C-alpha positions in Angstrom: -0.1 0.1 0.0 1.3 3.2 -0.9 0.8 6.6 1.1 -1.2 9.1 -0.5 0.3 12.3 -1.8 -1.9 14.4 0.6 -2.3 12.3 4.0 -5.1 13.3 6.2 -5.7 12.5 9.8 -8.0 14.1 12.2 -8.8 13.5 15.9 -12.4 14.3 16.9 -11.6 15.5 20.4 -14.3 16.6 22.7 -15.0 20.3 23.4 -13.2 22.1 26.5 -16.7 22.4 28.2 -16.6 18.6 28.7 -13.4 18.8 30.6 -15.2 21.5 32.9 -18.0 19.0 33.2 -15.8 16.2 34.2 -14.4 18.4 36.9 -18.1 19.2 37.9 -18.9 15.4 38.2 -16.0 14.9 40.5 -17.0 17.8 42.6 -20.7 16.4 42.9 -19.0 12.9 43.9 -17.0 14.8 46.4 -20.2 16.3 47.9 -21.8 12.8 48.1 -19.0 11.6 50.1 -18.5 14.7 52.3 -20.3 13.2 55.3 -17.8 10.4 55.5 -14.8 12.7 56.1 -12.2 14.7 54.2 -10.1 11.6 53.0 -13.1 10.0 51.2 -14.2 13.3 49.9 -11.0 14.0 48.3 -10.8 10.4 46.9 -14.4 11.0 45.4 -13.2 14.2 43.9 -10.3 12.7 42.3 -11.9 9.5 41.3 -15.0 11.0 40.1 -13.1 13.6 38.0 -10.9 10.7 36.6 -13.6 8.5 35.4 -15.5 11.3 33.8 -12.3 12.6 32.0 -11.7 9.2 30.6 -15.1 8.8 29.3 -14.8 12.4 27.8 -11.3 11.4 26.3 -12.6 7.8 24.9 -15.6 9.6 23.1 -13.1 12.2 21.8 -10.6 9.7 20.4 -12.3 8.8 17.1 -10.1 9.6 14.1 -10.6 10.1 10.4 -7.7 9.2 8.2 -7.1 8.9 4.8 -4.2 6.4 4.3 -3.1 5.0 0.8 -6.2 4.0 -1.0 -8.5 3.9 1.9 -10.7 6.3 4.2 -10.6 5.1 7.8 -13.4 6.7 9.9 -13.5 5.2 13.3 -13.8 1.4 12.9 -14.8 1.7 9.2 -12.3 1.3 6.4 -13.6 2.2 3.1 -11.6 1.9 -0.2 -11.4 5.2 -1.9 -12.6 3.7 -5.0 -16.0 2.7 -3.6 -16.5 6.4 -2.9 -18.0 9.0 -5.1 -18.8 12.8 -4.9 -18.1 14.5 -1.6 -20.3 17.6 -0.5 -19.3 20.0 2.2 -22.1 20.5 4.7 -22.1 23.8 6.6 -23.8 24.0 10.0 -27.2 24.2 8.8 -26.9 21.5 6.3 -25.0 19.3 8.7 -27.7 19.5 11.2 -30.2 18.6 8.5 -28.4 15.7 7.6 -28.1 14.6 11.2 -31.8 14.8 11.6 -34.7 14.8 9.1 -32.7 14.2 6.0 -30.8 11.4 7.3 -31.0 8.0 5.9 -31.0 5.1 8.2 -28.7 3.0 6.2 -26.1 5.7 6.0 -22.9 5.5 8.0 -22.7 8.2 10.4 -19.5 9.1 12.2 -21.1 12.3 13.9 -20.2 14.5 16.8 -22.9 17.3 17.3 -20.3 19.5 18.8 -18.6 19.7 15.5 -20.5 22.3 13.4 -19.4 21.2 9.8 -19.3 17.8 8.2 -18.7 16.0 4.9 -21.2 13.8 3.0 -19.6 11.2 0.7 -21.5 9.2 -1.8 -20.9 5.4 -1.6 -20.7 4.1 -5.3 -20.1 0.4 -4.5 -23.4 -1.4 -5.8 -22.5 -4.4 -3.6 -22.7 -1.9 -0.3 -26.2 -1.0 0.8 -24.8 2.3 2.5 -25.9 5.3 0.5 -23.3 7.8 1.9 -21.0 8.5 4.7 -21.7 11.4 7.0 -18.4 12.5 8.6 -18.2 15.2 11.1 -14.9 17.3 10.6 -13.6 20.5 11.4 -11.5 20.6 8.1 -13.8 19.5 5.3 -11.8 21.0 2.5 -8.7 19.2 3.5 -10.5 15.8 3.8 -11.9 16.4 0.2 -8.4 17.2 -1.0 -6.9 14.1 0.6 -9.8 12.0 -0.9 -9.1 13.4 -4.3 -5.4 12.9 -3.9 -6.0 9.2 -2.8 -8.3 8.5 -5.7 -5.9 10.3 -8.2 -3.0 8.1 -7.1 -5.1 5.0 -7.0 -5.9 5.3 -10.6 -3.5 3.4 -13.0 -1.5 5.5 -15.4 -2.6 5.5 -18.9 0.0 3.9 -21.2 1.2 6.2 -23.9 1.8 5.4 -27.6 5.5 5.3 -28.5 6.7 8.4 -30.7 8.2 7.5 -34.0 
């Protein structure tokens, strides 16, 4: 497998507010354990914050990558040759495709806290998935990487020898 000319990798990290919420969960746990003394309260503060932070980090560890001739979105690996046109979705269109325009057969890697997305048609006739919905902060770069991978995946056309 050959690396694409324009590799792409994006990690869909959780927003900063989720880290504040993680601390508030720890604070709530500390208040629950307050009647048991200072040491249990501090343990609950640290433990509750840590558990909430691990949950936020795990949810935000999803990655979208274009590697060689494949698009890797979360656990899915899709050959670039099986993908068709890509459409950048602004905030309003992304919301519409997450809700009332959504097809239940679509592959959706969505994070509602990311305002923009990319909708990529699936052209493989054996695949029942009509399109991929990918939340991304950099849809232009992702399209460019997909096009570069598609271009590098095509075989070169043979030239006629010059006489």
